[in-house]
N, C-alpha and C positions, 0 to 999 in steps of 0.2 A: 568474329572469332572463327576458329577452324574446328572441324569435327574431332580432332585429336586433343582438344583442350577445353571445349565448353559446349553447352547445349544451345538450342535455338532461342532467339529473342526478337522481339519487335519493340522499337522505341519511336515515339512521336513527340516532337517539340514544336511549339508555336513561339515565334520570336518577334518582338516589336522593337525596332531600332529607330534611331533618329534620322536615318536615310532610307531604310528599307525594312519591309516586313517579310518574314519567310516562315514556311513550314518545312521542317526537317523530318525525314523518316529513315529509320535504319532497320533492315530486315536481315536476319542471320539464321539460316536453316541448315541443319545437318541432314544428309541423305544416306545414312548408314555409317560405317566406321571409317570411310576414306573420303567421301564426297561432301562438299559444302557449297552453299550458295550465299553470297554476301552482296547486299545492295545498300547504297546510301543515296537518297534523293532529296532534292530541295525544289520548292516552288517559291520564288521570291518576287516581291513587287517593289520596284524602285519608285519612290514618291515623286522625284523631280522629272524623271523620264516618262513616268506613267506607263511603265513597261513591266510585263510579267517575264521572269527569267527562270525557265525550268532547267533542271540539270539532274542527270542520273549516272551514277557510277556503279557498275555491277561486275561481279566476278564469279566464275565457277572455279572451285579449288579442289585439288586432289592431293591428299596427304601422302608424303613420301618419307617422313621421319617424324620424330618427336617435335611437335609444334611447327613443323615446316611442310610446305606444300608447293606445288606448281600451280600457276593461275593463268586463266585466260578470261578476258572480259572486254567490256566496251564502256566508254564514257560518251554519253549523249547529252548535247546541249542544243540551244537554239542556233548555235553557230557552226557546229560540226558533229560528226560521229567518228569517234576515235577508238579503233580496236587496240587491244594490248595483250601482251604475253609476258609473264615474269614469274616471280616467286610470291609466296604467301607465308607470313609468320603470324601465329596467334597464340596467346597465352592468357589465361584468366582464372579467376575464382570469384567468390562473392563480393570482394572488395575492390579488386583491380583487374582491368582487362586491357589488352593491347592487341591490335590488328595492324599489320604493316604489309603493304603491297607495292614493292618496287617492280617496275615494269618498263619494257620498251614499248613505245606507242607509235602509231603511224596515222597521220592525217594528210589531207590533200595539201596542207600548207607546210608541214615539216615532219621529219622523223625526230622523235624526242625520247628522253628518258623521263618517266613520271614516277612520283612517289605519293601514295595515299597512306596516311597513318591515323588511326583512331585510338585514343587513350581515354579510359574512364577510371576514376578513383572515387570510391564511396565508403570511406571509413565510418564506423559507427560513432555517433556522438553520445547517444543515450538509447533507451529502449524504444523511443518514438521516432527519432530522427537520425539520419546519416548526413554527413557533409557530402555534397555532390560536386564533382568537377569532371569536365569533359574537354578534350582538346582534339580537334581534327586539323591535320596539316596536309595540304596538297601542294605539290610543286611540280612544275613542268620545265624542263631544260631542253633546248636543242643541243646538238653536240658542240655548239659554239658559244651559246649564251643563255641566260635566264629568259624564259618566256612569261610565266605567270606563277604566282604562289598565293595561297590563301590560308588563313587560320581562323577556326571557329573556336571560341573560348566560352565556356559556361562555368559559373561558380554559384553555388546555392545550397539548398537543402533538399533532401529526399525523405519522404515519410515511409512508414511500414508498407503502405499500399503501392509503393514505387512511383508516387507522384513527385515531380521535381518542380522547383521554382527558384528563381534567382536573377542575377545580372549576367550580362555577357557582352561579347563583341565579335564582330566579323571584320577581319582585316584582310586586305588583298594588296598584292604588289604586282605590277605589270612591267614587262620589258627589262632591258639591261640597265635602265636608270632606276628601277624599282619604285616607280611612281606608286604611292601608297594611298589607300582609301580606308578609313576607319568608320565603322558603324556601331555605336554603343546602344544597348537596350536592355530589356527584361525578357525572360522566357518562362514558360510553363510547359511541363511535359509529363509523359507517362511511359513506363516500361511495362510490357506485357510478358 
């Protein structure tokens, strides 16, 4: 989220799927009334390839209007380091939160348009539990075709202490043929 719409938070989730295990961390920190730092990182382990896949998406955001800011950041993976510049939109309350970062990116392989979106919805079920849902959507397009996209989906329950658990999937598409990979599993997490 951005400084003009919410306060800082840390969220950590462990996910065990049928093809990969991962740990997801989200850090969102306000630095006064205009500046904000947002980071989303994963460390995944692919069972078949026996390979660790680290990935970090981070942005510094500066508020320029209600729920809107400009953003500069970098996406770091084991394949590339990709700087970006673009916009930031964030809005949230105790039940719903959205962060959207459309950006122009540059790597040694291509100039691209990228989009990172985080949605969380946690309506109250009763005094003890909330329904928990999260969606992270990432897409990268060159100016000619689709490069890669991914969706992280989580559905479950959250207790009063902000512990979460449930089912989920990580879905990815690669290239202009949208070759798709789906990883189903379970997760447990905590918001601080």
